[in-house]
C-alpha positions in Angstrom: -20.3 -6.7 -160.7 -19.5 -5.5 -157.2 -21.0 -2.1 -156.0 -18.7 0.7 -155.0 -19.3 -0.2 -151.3 -18.2 -3.8 -152.1 -15.0 -2.5 -153.7 -14.2 -0.4 -150.8 -14.8 -3.3 -148.5 -12.5 -5.5 -150.6 -9.8 -2.8 -150.4 -10.3 -2.4 -146.6 -10.1 -6.1 -146.0 -6.4 -6.1 -147.3 -5.3 -3.6 -144.7 -7.8 -4.2 -141.9 -7.5 -7.9 -140.8 -10.7 -7.6 -138.7 -12.8 -7.0 -141.9 -11.4 -10.1 -143.6 -12.0 -12.2 -140.6 -15.7 -11.2 -140.3 -16.2 -11.5 -144.0 -14.8 -15.0 -144.0 -17.7 -16.0 -141.9 -20.1 -15.8 -144.6 -19.8 -19.2 -146.1 -19.3 -21.3 -143.0 -22.3 -19.7 -141.3 -24.4 -20.2 -144.4 -23.5 -23.9 -144.3 -24.2 -24.2 -140.6 -27.7 -22.6 -141.0 -28.4 -25.1 -143.9 -27.8 -28.1 -141.7 -29.8 -26.4 -138.8 -32.7 -25.8 -141.2 -32.7 -29.3 -142.5 -33.0 -30.6 -139.0 -35.6 -28.0 -138.0 -37.9 -28.9 -140.9 -37.8 -32.6 -140.1 -38.3 -32.0 -136.2 -42.1 -31.7 -136.3 -41.6 -28.8 -133.8 -43.1 -25.3 -134.1 -41.1 -23.3 -136.6 -39.6 -19.9 -136.3 -38.6 -18.6 -139.8 -36.0 -15.9 -139.8 -35.8 -13.7 -142.8 -33.1 -11.0 -143.6 -29.5 -10.4 -144.2 -26.2 -10.8 -142.5 -27.6 -9.5 -139.1 -29.8 -12.5 -139.0 -27.3 -14.9 -140.1 -25.4 -13.6 -137.1 -22.2 -12.5 -138.9 -19.7 -11.0 -136.5 -20.6 -13.3 -133.5 -18.2 -16.1 -132.8 -20.4 -18.8 -133.8 -24.1 -18.9 -135.3 -25.1 -19.6 -131.8 -24.2 -16.1 -130.9 -26.6 -14.3 -133.2 -29.6 -12.7 -132.0 -32.0 -15.4 -133.2 -30.4 -18.3 -131.3 -29.8 -16.0 -128.3 -33.5 -15.1 -128.1 -34.7 -18.6 -128.8 -32.5 -19.8 -125.9 -33.9 -17.1 -123.6 -37.3 -18.2 -124.4 -36.5 -21.8 -123.4 -36.0 -22.9 -127.1 -39.8 -23.4 -128.0 -39.1 -23.2 -131.7 -37.0 -25.1 -134.3 -35.4 -22.2 -136.2 -35.4 -22.1 -140.1 -33.1 -19.2 -140.9 -33.6 -18.2 -144.6 -31.5 -15.1 -144.3 -28.6 -14.3 -146.5 -25.4 -12.0 -146.1 -25.9 -9.0 -148.3 -29.6 -9.5 -148.8 -31.9 -6.6 -149.6 -35.7 -6.3 -149.5 -35.9 -7.4 -153.2 -33.9 -10.5 -152.1 -36.4 -11.3 -149.3 -39.4 -11.0 -151.7 -37.7 -13.2 -154.5 -35.5 -15.8 -152.6 -36.7 -16.1 -149.1 -40.4 -15.7 -148.9 -41.1 -18.3 -151.6 -39.3 -20.9 -149.3 -41.5 -20.1 -146.3 -42.8 -23.3 -144.9 -46.6 -23.8 -144.5 -47.9 -22.6 -141.3 -44.9 -21.3 -139.5 -45.4 -20.5 -135.7 -43.3 -17.4 -136.0 -41.8 -15.2 -138.7 -39.2 -12.4 -138.1 -37.9 -9.9 -140.5 -34.7 -7.9 -140.1 -33.8 -6.4 -143.4 -33.3 -3.0 -145.1 -29.8 -1.9 -144.0 -28.3 -2.9 -147.3 -31.0 -1.0 -149.2 -29.9 2.2 -147.3 -26.2 2.2 -148.4 -26.5 4.3 -151.4 -29.2 6.7 -153.0 -29.7 4.3 -155.9 -30.4 1.4 -153.6 -32.9 3.4 -151.5 -35.0 4.2 -154.8 -38.2 2.2 -154.7 -37.6 0.4 -151.4 -40.6 1.5 -149.8 -42.8 -0.1 -152.4 -40.8 -3.3 -152.1 -41.3 -3.2 -148.2 -45.1 -2.8 -148.7 -45.2 -6.0 -150.7 -43.1 -7.7 -148.2 -45.6 -6.7 -145.4 -48.5 -7.7 -147.5 -47.1 -11.2 -148.0 -46.2 -11.9 -144.3 -48.3 -14.5 -142.3 -50.6 -11.9 -140.4 -50.6 -12.0 -136.6 -47.5 -14.1 -136.3 -44.9 -12.0 -137.9 -42.4 -9.5 -136.0 -40.8 -6.9 -138.1 -37.9 -4.6 -137.3 -37.8 -1.0 -138.0 -35.0 0.7 -139.7 -32.7 2.7 -137.5 -31.5 5.1 -140.3 -33.1 8.7 -140.3 -33.2 9.3 -144.1 -36.4 9.7 -146.0 -36.6 6.1 -147.4 -36.2 4.6 -143.9 -38.8 7.0 -142.4 -41.3 5.9 -145.2 -40.4 2.2 -144.7 -41.0 2.6 -140.8 -44.3 4.5 -141.4 -45.5 1.3 -143.5 -44.4 -0.9 -140.7 -46.3 1.2 -138.1 -49.3 1.2 -140.3 -49.2 -2.7 -140.5 -48.8 -2.8 -136.7 -51.7 -0.7 -136.3 -53.8 -2.8 -138.4 -52.8 -5.9 -136.3 -50.9 -7.5 -139.3 -47.5 -7.5 -137.6 -45.7 -6.8 -134.3 -42.7 -4.5 -134.3 -39.3 -4.7 -132.9 -38.3 -1.0 -132.8 -34.7 -0.3 -133.7 -35.2 3.4 -134.0 -33.7 6.2 -132.0 -31.6 5.3 -129.0 -33.0 1.7 -129.0 -29.7 0.0 -129.7 -27.9 2.2 -127.1 -24.1 3.2 -127.3 -22.2 1.0 -129.7 -19.0 0.9 -127.6 -18.2 -2.8 -126.9 -21.0 -4.2 -129.2 -19.3 -4.2 -132.7 -17.4 -7.2 -134.3 -13.8 -6.8 -135.6 -15.0 -5.2 -138.8 -16.6 -2.5 -136.8 -19.7 -2.8 -138.7 -21.6 -6.1 -137.6 -22.6 -6.7 -134.1 -20.6 -9.0 -131.8 -22.5 -11.2 -129.2 -23.1 -8.2 -127.1 -24.6 -6.3 -129.9 -26.7 -9.3 -130.8 -28.0 -9.6 -127.4 -29.4 -6.0 -127.7 -31.2 -6.9 -130.8 -32.5 -9.9 -129.1 -33.7 -7.5 -126.3 -35.8 -5.5 -128.8 -37.4 -8.5 -130.4 -38.1 -10.4 -127.1 -41.4 -8.7 -126.2 -43.0 -8.9 -129.6 -41.9 -12.4 -130.1 -43.2 -13.5 -126.8 -46.6 -11.8 -127.7 -46.6 -13.7 -131.2 -45.8 -16.9 -129.4 -48.5 -16.6 -126.9 -51.0 -15.8 -129.7 -49.9 -19.0 -131.5 -50.4 -21.1 -128.4 -53.9 -19.6 -128.1 -54.9 -20.5 -131.8 
C-alpha cells in the first residue's frame, strides 16, 4: 500500500507533468543498469559497486550517463566497471536486505548514498540509526565511501555521527553532503523539482571525488 507521500506524488503527477516525466524514468533506468551491471560483472575489470536509492540510479538526468556515478567514473578516466545495485525508493533497510547480499566478492570500491527516503516521515526515521550502524559494519573496510545526510533533524544527526565515527576508525571515507556542500539549488533540479538534473549530479560527483580517489589509490597500493 502506498505511503501518504506516495499518494501525494501520484496526485501531483496528474497536474504537474514534470513529476510524471521524471517518475517514468524509473523502469527504463533500472533496465539500463541491469544491462550495464551484467557487462561489468563479465568484464574482469575492477568493480565499483554503487548502493543506494534513486539518486544513485540517476533519476532526473536525461540518461543514466548523466547520474553522479557515471559522471565521476568518466572524470576519473573510467578506471572501474560500475555495478549499480541501487533502486528507486530504497531505504536503508532495503540496502541491507536487497543490495548488500548481492555485493560481488572483493569490489575495488563501494559507495553508499542512502537515507533520504528514511527521512520523509517520523515513522520512517524511527530506528534508522540502528539500521545504518548495521550497514556501516557490513561494508568492506577501507574501500567504502559513504555520504552523510544533508537533513538537520535528530535522526540524520545521529546517522551522521555514526558515519563520522566510522571514518575516524578508518573503516570508511566520507562524502560530506551537510551544510552548504550542495550549494544553491537554482538550476540543479530536474522537472519534478526534487531529483537533481545533470548539473545537480555533477555537484554530488564533486563531493564524492576526493574520497573516491583516495579509496582508488588505496586499492592500487594493496
